[in-house]
C-alpha positions as CSV (number, residue, x, y, z in Angstrom):
1,M,-50.0,-116.6,85.1
2,K,-51.6,-115.0,82.1
3,A,-49.8,-112.1,80.4
4,S,-51.5,-108.7,80.6
5,N,-52.4,-106.7,77.6
6,G,-52.4,-103.5,79.6
7,R,-55.8,-102.2,78.3
8,S,-56.8,-101.1,81.8
9,R,-53.5,-99.4,82.4
10,G,-53.0,-95.8,81.5
11,E,-50.3,-93.8,79.9
12,E,-48.4,-93.1,83.1
13,F,-48.1,-96.9,83.8
14,W,-46.6,-97.4,80.3
15,R,-44.2,-94.5,80.6
16,Q,-42.9,-96.0,83.9
17,L,-42.7,-99.4,82.3
18,F,-40.6,-98.1,79.4
19,H,-38.3,-96.4,81.9
20,E,-37.9,-99.7,83.8
21,W,-37.2,-101.5,80.5
22,K,-34.6,-99.1,79.4
23,S,-32.9,-99.3,82.8
24,S,-33.1,-103.1,82.8
25,G,-30.7,-103.9,80.0
26,L,-33.1,-106.6,78.9
27,T,-34.4,-107.2,75.4
28,I,-38.0,-106.1,74.9
29,Q,-39.1,-109.8,74.6
30,S,-37.3,-110.8,77.8
31,F,-38.6,-107.8,79.7
32,C,-42.2,-108.5,78.6
33,E,-41.9,-112.2,79.6
34,Q,-40.5,-111.2,83.0
35,K,-43.3,-108.6,83.6
36,K,-46.0,-110.8,82.0
37,I,-46.8,-108.1,79.4
38,V,-48.2,-109.0,76.0
39,L,-45.4,-108.1,73.4
40,S,-47.9,-106.5,71.0
41,S,-49.3,-104.3,73.7
42,F,-45.7,-103.1,74.6
43,Y,-45.0,-102.2,71.0
44,N,-48.4,-100.5,70.5
45,W,-47.9,-98.3,73.5
46,K,-44.3,-97.6,72.6
47,K,-45.5,-96.3,69.2
48,K,-48.4,-94.4,70.6
49,L,-46.2,-92.6,73.1
50,S,-43.5,-92.0,70.6
51,D,-46.0,-90.5,68.1
52,Q,-47.4,-88.2,70.9
53,S,-43.9,-86.9,71.7
54,C,-43.2,-86.2,68.0
55,E,-46.5,-84.2,67.8
56,N,-45.3,-81.9,70.6
57,K,-41.9,-81.2,69.1
58,P,-41.4,-77.9,67.3
59,S,-41.2,-77.8,63.5
60,F,-37.7,-76.4,63.8
61,I,-35.1,-77.0,66.5
62,E,-32.3,-74.7,67.4
63,L,-28.9,-76.2,66.6
64,P,-26.1,-74.8,68.7
65,V,-23.2,-74.3,66.4
66,H,-20.0,-75.8,67.8
67,E,-17.8,-74.8,65.0
68,I,-17.7,-73.0,61.7
69,L,-15.4,-74.9,59.5
70,N,-13.6,-73.8,56.3
71,Q,-15.2,-70.4,56.1
72,K,-13.3,-68.7,53.4
73,K,-13.4,-64.9,52.8
74,D,-14.0,-65.4,49.1
75,S,-16.7,-68.1,49.6
76,D,-20.4,-67.4,49.9
77,S,-21.0,-70.6,51.8
78,I,-20.7,-71.7,55.5
79,L,-19.9,-75.2,56.6
80,L,-21.5,-75.9,60.1
81,S,-20.5,-78.8,62.2
82,Y,-22.8,-80.2,64.9
83,N,-22.0,-83.6,66.5
84,N,-21.2,-85.8,63.5
85,F,-23.2,-83.8,61.0
86,H,-21.7,-81.2,58.6
87,I,-24.0,-78.9,56.8
88,E,-22.9,-76.5,54.1
89,L,-25.2,-73.6,53.3
90,S,-24.6,-71.5,50.2
91,H,-25.7,-67.9,50.0
92,D,-28.8,-69.0,47.9
93,F,-29.9,-71.9,50.0
94,S,-33.5,-73.1,49.8
95,E,-35.5,-72.8,53.0
96,E,-37.5,-75.8,51.8
97,S,-34.3,-77.9,51.5
98,V,-33.0,-76.9,54.9
99,S,-36.4,-77.7,56.4
100,K,-36.4,-81.2,54.9
101,L,-32.8,-81.7,56.0
102,L,-33.6,-80.7,59.6
103,N,-36.7,-83.0,59.7
104,I,-34.5,-85.9,58.5
105,L,-31.8,-85.2,61.2
106,K,-34.5,-85.0,63.9
107,G,-35.5,-88.5,63.0
108,L,-32.0,-89.9,63.5
């Protein structure tokens, strides 16, 4: 049986397929072989849908603060801890630097 390139299939089909793949525990290659899907089509749609979801995300995300660590009364900085990230902000922090940092963290 010939593998399908998925051209006639829409976005909803691919979203469902990606959900099935994640639940399967298979490698992408094994999953595509099993489902008769062309590997390059899988990757193209995966990137396309990933790019779309990134476009819909806000420029800034709210980070719930779990802890404030090492805040000293004589210090002008605050050390924030979120998951495995620690961010220290000084009193004169640059908004541009914080923006760049948050964009990097969103990508992880």
